[in-house]
C-alpha positions as CSV (number, residue, x, y, z in Angstrom):
1,G,-102.4,-157.9,-10.2
2,A,-103.1,-154.8,-8.1
3,I,-99.9,-153.9,-6.8
4,G,-98.3,-154.3,-10.2
5,A,-100.7,-151.9,-11.4
6,V,-100.0,-149.3,-8.4
7,L,-96.0,-149.7,-9.1
8,D,-96.4,-149.2,-13.0
9,E,-98.7,-146.3,-11.9
10,L,-95.7,-145.4,-9.5
11,Q,-94.0,-145.3,-12.0
12,D,-95.2,-143.4,-14.6
13,Y,-95.3,-140.8,-11.7
14,S,-91.8,-140.8,-10.9
15,R,-90.7,-140.3,-14.2
16,S,-93.3,-137.2,-14.6
17,L,-91.4,-135.9,-11.6
18,L,-88.0,-136.2,-13.8
19,A,-89.0,-136.1,-17.3
20,P,-88.9,-132.0,-16.3
21,A,-85.4,-132.1,-14.8
22,G,-83.7,-132.7,-18.3
23,A,-79.3,-132.9,-17.8
24,A,-79.9,-130.9,-14.4
25,T,-78.6,-132.9,-11.5
26,C,-81.6,-134.0,-9.0
27,Q,-81.5,-134.0,-5.0
28,L,-83.8,-136.3,-3.6
29,F,-84.6,-135.2,-0.2
30,L,-86.2,-137.6,2.6
31,L,-87.8,-135.8,4.9
32,S,-88.3,-136.9,8.4
33,N,-90.8,-136.2,11.5
34,L,-88.7,-134.4,13.8
35,S,-91.1,-131.8,15.5
36,A,-93.8,-134.1,15.8
37,S,-91.4,-136.9,17.4
38,G,-91.5,-134.4,20.2
39,L,-86.9,-134.4,18.8
40,M,-86.7,-130.9,17.7
41,S,-89.6,-127.4,17.2
42,E,-91.2,-127.2,14.4
43,E,-89.1,-124.2,13.5
44,N,-85.7,-125.5,14.6
45,E,-86.6,-129.0,12.5
46,I,-87.7,-125.8,9.2
47,A,-83.9,-124.5,10.1
48,L,-82.5,-127.5,9.9
49,Y,-83.7,-129.4,6.3
50,V,-83.2,-125.3,5.6
51,D,-79.8,-125.3,6.6
52,I,-79.2,-129.0,4.6
53,I,-80.7,-128.6,1.3
54,G,-78.2,-125.1,1.1
55,A,-75.6,-127.4,2.1
56,V,-76.1,-130.2,-0.1
57,S,-78.0,-128.4,-3.5
58,G,-76.2,-126.2,-5.8
59,P,-77.3,-123.9,-8.2
60,G,-79.2,-125.1,-11.0
61,D,-80.6,-128.6,-9.3
62,V,-84.0,-129.8,-9.5
63,L,-84.8,-130.9,-5.5
64,F,-87.6,-134.0,-5.0
65,L,-88.8,-133.1,-1.4
66,K,-90.8,-136.3,0.0
67,V,-92.2,-136.2,3.0
68,H,-92.7,-138.5,6.1
69,P,-96.1,-140.0,6.3
70,R,-96.9,-139.0,9.8
71,S,-95.0,-135.4,9.1
72,A,-97.0,-132.0,9.0
73,R,-97.7,-130.7,6.1
74,R,-96.8,-126.9,7.4
75,V,-93.2,-127.7,8.1
76,L,-93.1,-128.9,3.6
77,D,-94.9,-125.5,3.3
78,A,-92.7,-123.2,5.1
79,V,-89.0,-124.9,3.9
80,V,-90.2,-124.5,0.2
81,M,-91.3,-121.1,1.1
82,R,-87.8,-120.7,2.3
83,I,-85.1,-122.4,-0.5
84,G,-88.0,-121.7,-3.9
85,S,-86.5,-119.5,-4.8
86,A,-83.3,-120.6,-5.4
87,H,-84.1,-123.8,-6.9
88,Q,-86.6,-125.8,-8.1
89,V,-88.1,-127.6,-6.0
90,R,-91.1,-130.2,-6.5
91,I,-93.0,-131.4,-3.9
92,I,-93.5,-135.6,-4.0
93,D,-97.7,-135.3,-3.3
94,D,-99.9,-137.6,-4.9
95,A,-102.2,-138.2,-3.0
96,K,-102.4,-142.2,-3.6
97,L,-98.7,-142.7,-4.7
98,A,-96.9,-140.2,-2.1
99,R,-97.4,-142.5,1.5
100,L,-96.1,-145.6,-0.4
101,P,-92.2,-146.4,1.1
102,I,-89.4,-144.3,-1.1
103,E,-87.7,-147.9,-1.1
104,L,-90.2,-148.8,-4.4
105,W,-89.1,-145.1,-6.0
106,T,-86.8,-146.8,-7.9
107,D,-87.1,-144.5,-11.3
108,L,-86.6,-142.2,-8.9
109,I,-83.7,-143.3,-6.5
110,A,-82.1,-144.0,-9.9
111,A,-81.9,-140.6,-10.7
112,S,-80.6,-138.5,-7.8
113,N,-78.6,-138.1,-5.1
114,V,-80.2,-139.3,-2.2
115,V,-80.4,-137.5,1.1
116,T,-81.8,-138.9,4.8
117,M,-82.9,-136.6,7.0
118,F,-83.0,-138.8,10.2
119,S,-83.8,-142.5,8.5
120,T,-83.7,-146.5,8.9
121,G,-85.2,-145.7,4.6
122,A,-80.9,-144.5,4.3
123,L,-79.8,-148.4,4.8
124,N,-82.7,-149.5,3.2
125,I,-82.0,-148.0,-0.2
126,R,-78.3,-148.7,0.3
127,Y,-79.2,-152.2,0.9
128,I,-81.4,-152.9,-1.8
129,H,-80.7,-150.2,-4.6
130,D,-76.9,-150.9,-3.8
131,K,-76.8,-146.8,-4.1
132,D,-74.4,-144.1,-2.1
133,V,-76.9,-142.0,0.2
134,V,-75.8,-139.0,1.6
135,L,-76.1,-139.0,5.9
136,P,-76.5,-134.8,5.9
137,L,-77.2,-134.7,10.2
138,T,-73.7,-134.1,12.1
139,A,-73.2,-133.5,15.6
140,A,-72.9,-129.6,15.5
141,L,-77.0,-129.6,12.9
142,I,-78.5,-132.1,16.6
143,D,-76.7,-129.8,18.4
144,R,-77.9,-127.1,17.2
145,Y,-81.5,-127.9,16.4
146,A,-82.5,-130.8,19.3
147,Y,-83.9,-130.2,22.1
148,P,-81.3,-130.5,24.6
149,D,-82.5,-134.0,26.2
150,K,-83.0,-135.7,22.7
151,V,-79.2,-134.5,21.7
152,A,-77.5,-138.2,22.3
153,Y,-81.1,-140.1,21.4
154,I,-80.6,-138.6,18.3
155,A,-76.7,-138.7,18.2
156,G,-77.3,-142.7,18.2
157,I,-79.7,-143.2,16.0
158,H,-78.1,-141.8,13.5
159,R,-75.0,-143.2,14.1
160,M,-76.3,-146.8,14.3
161,I,-77.1,-146.1,10.7
162,G,-74.5,-144.8,9.9
163,D,-72.2,-148.1,10.9
164,A,-75.1,-150.8,9.6
165,M,-74.2,-148.7,6.3
166,A,-70.8,-149.0,7.0
167,A,-71.5,-152.6,7.7
168,L,-73.1,-153.6,4.2
169,E,-69.9,-153.5,3.0
170,R,-68.2,-155.6,4.5
171,W,-71.7,-158.1,5.6
172,D,-71.6,-161.5,4.4
173,G,-75.9,-161.7,4.7
174,Q,-76.0,-164.3,6.6
175,S,-74.9,-162.3,9.8
176,I,-76.3,-159.7,11.7
177,L,-75.8,-157.2,10.4
178,W,-75.6,-153.8,13.8
179,K,-73.0,-156.0,15.1
180,K,-69.6,-154.5,14.7
181,Y,-66.4,-155.4,12.6
182,P,-62.8,-155.2,12.7
């Protein structure tokens, strides 16, 4: 009962976000909490998102921004200020629904190119929705924006997520997903 009602409300909200997009290409950006986690400064987190959004998005794209529940709102606001005029930006900010896990947002996922900044949600979306997910971090971006003593940590986690996503293609559904395959 209660879960179904929330999911119905979530799908209605997703459809309301998507309706104005029309035939435009939709990009769903899953922002992280990189500065709140002590991995980089707020200014660097903002600049990283702006760089990635600029590299991934085309003119006329509709951008959906979903923040991590523990992220600072001022990071989101600064990103929107820097990219807002170049794109149609829709912030996923419904007080009740925005905190729900991204994996439940089926309509929004289906209609969008999904770009995860630094999240295991990428693996979940790939597995649950059989949806390709863009992992835009590169070694150069990590080196440029992360605190020097956090570069190896971020690169390692990012590599682990990418390796697990690649392993899904060969996974038997029974063995350990995280192991290395020949």
